N, C-alpha and C positions, 0 to 999 in steps of 0.2 A: 504493500499499500504506500502511496506517495506520501512525502512529508506534508504537503498541502492538505491531503485528506485527514491526516492525523490531527492537524491544527483545526480543521473543520469540526472533527468529532469532539475534540476537547472543548472547543467553543460551544458546540451544542450541549455538552454536559454542564457547563457553567450556567447555562440559561435554561435549565430543566428539560433538555433534549429538544428544544425548539430549533427549527431550521432558520437560516438567514431570512427567507421570505416571511416566515411566521414572525420573526422578530421585527421586521419592517412593518408588518400589519400591526403588531403590538404597539410600536412607537406611534403609529398614525392614530390608533384608537386612543392612546394617552393624550395626544395633542388635542383631539376632539373634546375629551372630558376636561382638559385643562382650560379650554375656552369657556367652560361652564364653572370654573372654579373647583373642579372636582378631580379625583384620582380615578385611574382605571383599575379594574379588578386585579390585574396582574401586578400593578404598582402597590396596591394594598398588601398583597401577598409578599412582595419583595421586602416591604418594610416590616412586616410581621415576623419573618424568619431571620435568623442570624445570617449575616452576609455570606453568600456563597453556599448556603445549604438548601435553598429552594429546589425541589425537584418536582416537576409537574407530572402527575399520574395520568390525568385526562384533560383535554381541553376541547372547546367548541361547544356548539348548541346551547350557549347561554350559561355555561358552567365550567369552572376550572377546579379540579381537585388536586391536591398537592400534599407533600410532607416535607419537613425540613426540621430545623432545630431552633429552639428558643432557650437561650442560656445554656446551650449545650444538651438540652433535653429534647428527645424526639417528640414532635407534635404533628397531627394531621390537620388539614384545614380544607374547606371548600369555599368558593367565592362565586356567587351569582354575578354574572357579567351582563349589566344592563345595556352595554353597547353591542351585544351579540344577540339579536333577536329579542331585545328588551329583557333578557334574563328570564324569559317565559319558562315556567316549570312544566316539563313534559314528563311522560312516564319513564323515559330513558334518564332524564335529569334526576328523578327520584331514585331510580336504581343505582346510579353512580354515587349519590350521597349515601344510601344504605350501605353499599360496599365499603366506602370510606370509614363509616361509623363502625362497622364491624371490624375493620383492621385496627382502628383506634382502640376498640374494646379488647381485642385480642392482646394488644400491646399494653393495655392499661395506661394509656396516655391520653392527655386532653385532645379534644377536637374543638376547633374554632370554626364557627360558621359566619361568613360575611354575607349579609342579606341585602339584596338590591334587585328586586324583580317586579315586573308589571303584572305578575299574577300567573294563574294556571293557563294552560294551553286549551282554550275553549274548543277548538277543533277536535281535540283528542277525547273530549267528554269524560266519561267515567274512568278511562285509562289514566289520564293525568291526575284525577282525583284520587284513584287508587295509589298512584305513585307517591303523592304527598302523604296519604295515609301510612304508606310503608315507612316513610322517613319518620313520622311521628312515633310509630310503634318502635322503630329502632332506637329513637332518642329515649323513650321510656324504658326500654329493656336494658340500656346501658347506664341507666341512672344510677349513680352510686359507685359504678365500677371506675369511672373517670369523668372529670368535669367537662360540660359543654358550655363553651363561652360564645355568646351570640353578639355580633356587632352589626347594628341595623343602620345602613347608609341611605336607604331609600324606602320604597314601599314594601310592607309586608301586610297585605290586606286580604280579607277573606280567609280561606284555608291556610294561606301562607302566614297568618298572624300567630298560629299555635306554636310553631317551632321556636321562635324567640322567646315566647312566654314559657316554654318548657325548660329553658336553659338554666344552668346553675348561676351564671352571672351574665347579665344583659346590659349592653351599652347602646345608646342611640345618638345619632347625629342631630344636633339642634336644627330646627326649621326644615331639614330635608327628610328625616325619617318619619315614617307613619306605620303604626301597628293598630289595626282595627278590624272588626268583622265585616264592615261595609263602608265603601267610600261615599262621598257626597251624592254621587249620581244615583247609585243603588238606593240609598236612604230616601231620596226624594221620590223616586219611582215607587218605592214600597210603602212609604208612610206619608209622603208630602212634607216631611219635615226638612227644613233648610239648615245646613250646618257645614262649616268648612272642614277640610281634612285635618287641619291642626286641632280643631276642637274635638274631633272624633277620635284621633289616635296620635296626636303629636307628642313630641318628647316631653314637653312641659306638663302635659296632663299625666303621663305616666310617671314622671319623677316626682310630682307633688300630691297626686290624688290616688291613682290606682296602685302605685308601689311596683308596677311591673318592671321598671327599668332601674338598675342599680346606679348608673351615672350617665349624665348627658354632657356631650362635648361639642364644642363650637368648631373644632378643627378635626379633620380626618386623621391626620398623622398622629395628633395627640391621642385620639382614640385607639388607634392601632398600638401605640406604645404603652397605653394603659392596659391593653389585653396582654402584652408581653409581661408586664409587671405582675398581672394577676396569676399568670402561669407560675411565676416565681413564688408568689405568696401562697399558692396552693400546694406547693411542694412540701411533703411531709419530712424530707431530709433536713437534718439540722446544718445550718451554715455557720461560718466562723463567728464566735461571740466577740464582744468588745472587751472582754475582761471583767473584772470585779465591778458590779454596778455601783456607782456612788449613791450616797443619800441625797434624795430630792428634798431639801430642807423646806422649800416653799410649800410642800404638802402638809407640814405641821400646822399651818394656819389656812389651809384651803376651806375647811368647813367653818362657817361662821358660828359664833357663840349663840346668835339669835337663830333658834330652830326654824323660824319662818323665813329666813333670808336664804335666797338661792345662791348657787355657785355653779361654775362651768365644769361639768364632768370631763369634758375634753382635756382639761389641764392634767387630770390624773391619767387619762389615757395616753397622752403624749409623754408623760413622766415615766410610764412603765415600758413604753415601746422603745426597742433598740433605735438609737439615734433620733428618737422623738418622731418616728416615721410610721404612719399607719395609713391604710387604705380604706376609707370610710365608704360604706355601701348605703344607698338610698338616703344621702344627707338632707335631701329636701322633703322627705316623707316621714310622717309619724315621729316628729321631732323629740317627743318625750322618751324615746328609746334610741340609743346610739348603737350601731353595729358596724363591724369592719374587721379587717385582717391586719395583723402586726407580727413582729417577731420579738420575742423576749428571750434574751440569752442565746440568740441565734436560732430559735426554734419558732416556726410559724404557729400562730394561735389565732382562733377567732375571739373577738371581744364583744360582749353584749353588756350594755350599761344603761341604767336610768339617767336621765338628764334633768336635774333639779331646775334648770332654767326654763323649762317648758312645762307648764301646768304643775309645778312642784315635783316633777318625775312620776306623776300618777300614770298607771298602766292602762292603756285603752286596747281595743281589739286590733287596731292598726298596728300599734307597737308590737303586740303579741305576734301578729302575722309576720312582721318584719324580723323579729327575734327567731321565730320558728324557721324562717328561711335559712338564717345563718347557722343555726344549730344543726339543721339537716345537712347543710353543706359541709360543715366541719365533721360531722360524724361520718359522711361518705368518704371524706378524704383523710381521715385519721388525725385530725388536727385537734389539740387540746382546746378547751373553751374556758375563757376568763370572764367571770361575771362581776360587775361592779354595782353594788346595791345602794340605792337611796330612793326609796319610794314609800309613800303612805298606804299604797294598796291599789286596788283596781278601781277604774273610773265607774262611779255609780250613775244611774239614770236610765230612763225608758229607752232612749236611742241605743245606748250600749247593750242593754239586755236584749232588746228586740233584735239587734244586730248579731247576737250570738256570742257575747263576750265570755259566757261560761264554758261553752264548747270550745272557743278559741284557746282559752286558758288551759283547759284540760288537755288540748292538743299539744301545747307547748310542754307541759308537764310530761306528757308521754314521749315527746320527741327527745327531751333530755334523758328520760329513763332508758330509751332504746339506744342512745348514743354510746357506743363502746369506746369512749375517749375519756381522759381525765377532764374534770370540771373543777376549777379553782375559783372560789367565790371570796369576795372581799366586801364586807358591809362598812360603808363609810359613815352613814347617819341612820336614816330610818329604814328598817326592814321589818314591816309590820304585816301580820296575817298572810293573805294571799300573795303579797309582794314577796315575802320570805320564801313561800312555797315555790313560786315561780323562778326566782332569781338565785336561790341558794339550794338547788334541788338535791344536793348530796351531802348536806350538812350532817355530821354526826355519823357517817358511814365508817370512817376510820380506816379506809383502805388506800394505800398509796396509789394503786392503779385506778381508783375511782377519783381521786382528787383531794381537795382539802378546802377548809373554810375558815376565814380570819375575819377579825373586825377591828376597826379603829377604836380608840377610846371614846370617840364621840357617838358610837353606834348605839341605837336603841332597838332592841330585838324582842319581839313579843307577838303573842297571838292578836292582841289589840293594843293600842297605844297606852303608855303608862298612866297617863291622867285618866283616860276612859276606863281602864281596868280598875283603877282605885275607886272611881265613883261607883262602878258596877258592884264591887265587892263590899264597899263600906258606906254607900249612899252619899247623899249630899249634906249630911248633918254638919252643923256649924260648931258643935261642942269641941273643946280642946282635944279630947281623946280621939275623936274621929279624924280631926284634921291632922293629928300626929300620925295616925295609921295611913292616911292617904299620902302624906309626905314620905314616909318610910317606904311604902310599896312603890310609889313613883321613882324614888331614888334607886331602889334595888333593880327595878326593871330597866331603868335608863342606864345602868351600869352593865356593859357587856360581859363583865366578869361572871355574871349570873349565868350567861349562856355557855361559857366555858365550863362552869360547874355542872351545868345540865347536860354536857356532852355534845352540844350541837355546834360549838365553835372549837376549833383546834388551839387557837391562841389570839390574844389581843396584842396587836402589833403597833408599833410607831408608824404614823403615816409616812414619814420620810423614808422608811425602809420597805415600802410596799413592793417596789420593783425587785429588790434583793430577795424578799421573802418569796415572791412568785417564782423567781428564777431558781431559788433553792429547792422549792417544792417540785418544779419541773425537772431539775436535775436528779432528785431522788426518785421521781417516777422513771426517768431513763435508766438509772442505776439499779433500782430495786424492783421495778414493774411486776413483782410476783404477788402483790396483794397484801404484803405485810403492812403493819400499822405505820402510819407517817409520824416520824419523830416530831415532837412539838418544837418550834423555835423558842428562844428565850422570851420572857414575857414582854420585853420591849421590842421584839422583832429582831430580824436579821440586821447585821451591820452595827450592832452595839458592842 
């Protein structure tokens, strides 16, 4: 074979096996998309994978399937190509996605879907619909084996809307992406109702109201890079730690002395995360519950936390659904869960009850119970009644493989609030004896040491040592993971 032929073959390999003619077509398509301020499907894949690792498996007919590496980890991806027949989903299109998902499941590696399609191939009728159904079944079948990350660049309407909604992590492109069961024209024909595509399924709707989307991005490249980051966050392998975690002295004064005064729980999250870096999910939805991914001592963890800045940290059904999503994701990927507790309980009211808050709360308790991962809880202030059950689900179990539960000195842990409990037990009498009983009872319940004595807290720790305490607990889980009892830290926490 000639030297020129060798060069030709080497060049084809560097570009996923594409011929020079195919490359020229790719660059022409890219220029067309650039005129609209958009990227071509092939460019999105080039950015997604580590440089030089992209290998196209199939191309054409509105779909590219490929594999490559992200951070050195093998990843499979498919990209709907709106510049090729509008990315219309055909039966063949569906079969190729199913094949890719099966390969990803066999390799137990993530699959990334880049969605940008005008919809199903109407001329194929039921065949196209069956192809889309096969994709949805494949996504459901591999759920838990490896994550599906969905990036929605354009339309995902009608049957196409379900795949991004089934993803473990979903991103949408602001203004351009739409996910809905029917577009404006179909809606008007069916019901006479007038609505814009943005109102029916825009990124803002899903980011703030439905909770379907985990993050919204204004820039395509930023969104693809975020997907690369998520692949890293979801890796259960431990990365290099930063050494002995220092005391975060500002945490000692984070909780105000006035129990009614709020504070920002994100300060605690940033203080316990390696390098103060975490990836928050659904930041604009259900604000009283914070959820995201971080690393502590080099180990990826999920973080679920009450946010006292929003409604005092009260837990509503939207927050419960948000937490359930992250707990399920962490359980599937083998990631420990850290819960930070400061809530007076569940949101009361007719709307919440009618909306199914009891069933939602029971579902979250079940999700935690089924999660075969360590759960480490830290109560910073209020952990009352149902809030304690939801946010500290394994308190008192005493198994290193199951996790641990700690409290700050400011924590109040009880079936009901201390003052309410005292009134219930001793009445509202004004005589000196009753008042003294109320004060003594309230003081005892407000002191978290009573929870240690009751066996539901492992230790009361110094707030500044929270990161060190969690890191120590995770280290013991790694070292001992046999289910032996977790050694208690010193009463003032780690780092003392």
